[in-house]
Every structure is written in structure tokens, then in C-alpha cells.
N, C-alpha and C positions, 0 to 999 in steps of 0.2 A: 491426424497429427499435422499434416501439411497445411490444412485449412487453419488450424490453430496458429501455426507459425507465421502465416500471412499477416496476422494482426499483432505480432510481437517483434516487429522491426524496431530496433533501438536506434535512437537519434543522438547526434553529438550534443553534448553540453559540458563545457569545460569546468565550470565552477561548482564542484561537488564537495560535500563534506559528509562525514559520518557522525551521527549522534547515537548515544546509547553505548552499551557494552560491546566489546570486541568478540561477540558470539551471538547466540540466539537472543533477539531482543533489540539489537542495534540495527540501524538502517542507513543506507547511503541516499542522500537527497540533494537537490539543488539548493545552493546557499543564496536564497532570495528572501526578502523580508516583507513587511507590511501585510500581515494577516489580521483579519478582524475576528477570527474565531479558530480555536484548536479543538479537534475531536480525536480522542483515543477510543477506538472501537475494538474491544477485546483486550482485557487487562491481565487476567490471571494473577501472577505474583511478580511479574517483571515489568517495570515501568521506567527503566533508565532512559529510554528514548524520550518519553514525555518530560521527564525531569530536565534533560539537556535542552530540549526544544523550548520549553517554557522559560528557562533561564536565558538562553541565547537570544531569543526574540522578545524577551521582556513582556510576556503575555500576562494579563491580569487574570485573577482567579475567576471573575465573573465571565470571562471570555474563553474558558476552557472547560470541557466536559469529557467524562469517561463513562463508557458503557460496558457492562458485563453482568449478565444475569446468573453466571455460574459461581460468583463469589459474593460474600456478605458485606465486605467493606473494602475500600480502596487501600492499597499498601502505601500509607502516608510517609513511610521512611524515604520514599523517592521525592515526593512533593506534596505540599498541602494547598497548592495553588490550582486546584481543579475540583470541579463539582462532579460527584459520582452518582450515577444512576444504575441501580440494580436491574438492568434490562438488557436483553439481547437485541441485536439489530435484525430487523425483518422488513418485509415489504409493506407492512401495515402497523398501525398503532393499536395494540390491544394489551391486556394485562400481561406484564412481564416483557413486553417487546416495544421497540421504537423504530420508526422509519427515517428519523432525522429530518422530516419535512419542516418541522418548526424552525430548524437552523437554516435550511436552504431558503426559506421564505424571508428570513430576517437578515442574513449575512451574505456577503458577495465575494469574499476572499478567504475561504476556509482552508485550513490545512487538515487533512484527514490521514490518520494512521490506522490501518485496519488489518486485523488478523482474527477472523471469526469462524474458522474451521468449516469452510465451504458455504456458509450462509451469505458470503459476498455475492454469489451469483444471483440468488433470488433478489437481493437488495438492488443490485445494479440493474437488473432487468426491469425493476419497477420505476426507475427514474426516467424523467424526460431529459432531453439535451439541455434545456434551460436549467434544470436542477443540477445536472453534472457541471455546468459552467460556473456554478457557485463555489466549486472547489478549485482553488488556485493551484494547489499541489496535493498529490495523493501518493502515499506509499502503502502498498497493499500486498498481502500474501494470498496467492491463489493456490488452491488445493486440487490435486488430481487432474492436471490439465491435459493428460494424454488419453483419457478414457472416460468411461461412465462411472468411475469410482466416486466415493463420498456422496452417493445417492443423488448425483446430479448428472443429467444426460450431457454427453460431450457436445452436442449441437447447441445446447443452452449455454455452455461455457464459451463456445466460439462466438455466439451472439453477444456475450458480454464483452469479450475482447474487441470485437468489431465496434461495438457501441462506444467504448472508451476512446477509440482512435478517431471518432468523429469530433471530439471536443478537446482531446489531449494528445500530446506526444509522449510516448514512453522514452525516458532518457537514461534509465538504468535498469538492469536486471541482475538478479543473483539467485543461484539455485540453493535451495535448502537441503543440506546433505543429511538431514534426519530422514528424508524420504528417499525412495529408489529413483532410478532413471529408466526410461524406455528409449532405446536407440540414442543414448547419450543426452536425451532431453529430461531434465529433472521433472518429477511429477509435481513437486511443490516449488513455486518460484515467488520471489519478492520483486515487485516491479514498481518503479517510481515514475509518476506521470506529472507533466507540467501542462497547464492550460495553453491552448494554441495561441490565444491573443497576447501572450507574453513574448512571442517571436514576431519579428518584422517579416521574415520569410520562412518558408519551410526549411528546417535545419538539414544538414547533411546526415547521411547515415553514419552510425558509430563505427570508428576505426580503432578505438582503444581496446586493448586486450582485456578480457574479463575472465576471472575476477581481477579487480584492480588492487595492486599491492598497497598495503597500508590503509586501504579504505574498506575493502571487502575482507571478511573473516568467516571461517566455517561456522555454521550454526552449531554443529557438533565438533568440539575442539579435538576429539579423538580421531576424527576422520579427515581426509583431504577434502578441500573445497572442490566443487564441480567446475571443470574447465568448460567455458562457453565460447571459446574462440573459433566460432564458425557462424555462417549466416543462418538466420537473419540478425543474430545478436552482434556479431562483428563482421564488417563488410570490407 
């Protein structure tokens, strides 16, 4: 667990907003614009974040894509300004799956929202740093970060966290209270990353209490949010 936390130091970023509902499905991100593509990886039935993102940053339909192989159609009550692919995210392109390489080859400032039930690790491991640098901002849910659960070895998870810190700074974290905790560390976390070239210098470590009032909300409204007011999340 200590090795995991070494790569989850949260950095200061003052201009944050929340998009999506005030429960599971909404996320806290950095309020910066000028994206050339938007990807929603993992849809299910809740797409309030995509709706709000597309509206706020005035994204065109041809520059927005959603991926989920577990549903038959996109929930268009949220937005019709997105192209839906009935595919799950993986490390390779094969029937029913996509690795997103088409988009990283074509675009340079992608926003990625990802919640794909532990497949995030296989996908991240398959990327080069050059491909990762095509993502201007990422908000991603990680599953089972404290152990070998979700059929992914803990060392592989740590490798993914380390890899992301080579290209991006994590600027926000939130614990998903649908999951349990291990020694106060949530097993499932939502992390927001900003590409390093967006900063003139390495930012200071975060000193803002987490969760942030009126920005963070419990994923499960019936339970208290997880308190993350300790290092490496708050310094």
C-alpha cells in the first residue's frame, strides 16, 4: 500500500469545478478549455458528466465518443452530441474492444473520463508516454488499489500509477464510498490528472482539505464521504 501511495501525491490546483450530478457519476476537474476531443469510457446508464462537459466546453458531436460494450445504446436523454461505440476499452483492437489508438494518433488535447471496472490497468499499461501525453486532462476511477482484487495484481496497479505520474500531475482525488477502505485508504478512488506541460513549474503539494465542500459529494448518498485529510492526499 505504501508503494501505491507514493504515486498518489495530490498537487495544488485552485481552479476546480464539478460537472455531473452530486453523487455517483459526477466528477471534480480542472476548469481549463481548448480540447480537440472528448472520450467517455464506461457509460452504463449515467452520463450527466458528459452532458455537462459537452455543453460547457461547446464540443461538437464529431469530436465526442463514448465506449461501453455492456449496453446496447447510448442514453440520449443526457446528450445526442456524442458518437457511441458498443465496445469495451482494452489494450488491443479486436471484435468488441477498442484501445483508443485511433484517437491518440489523430488528436493532441483529449479529455478522457474513464470508469471501466478495473480494465483501466490493462489499458494504461499498454500506452506509451507519447500516447499518454495526448490526454490533456483525465478523470479516472481506479478499482481495488489496496490489493490484488478485481483480478489485477497490485504490482501492476502500482506500475500504472507510476506511469501516469511521468506525464501528468494528479490534482484531485475522491474516495468512492460504495467500496470499503483498508487502513483508511478507499479501495476505489477517482483521480483527476492534468498534463505536466500545462504547468510552468512543478506545483506545490495539495494543502486543501479533502473532500472539498460543495465540490465533492458521496457516491452513495446514504453514507458519509471518506475523509482523506492525510498525506499524501493533503500535506
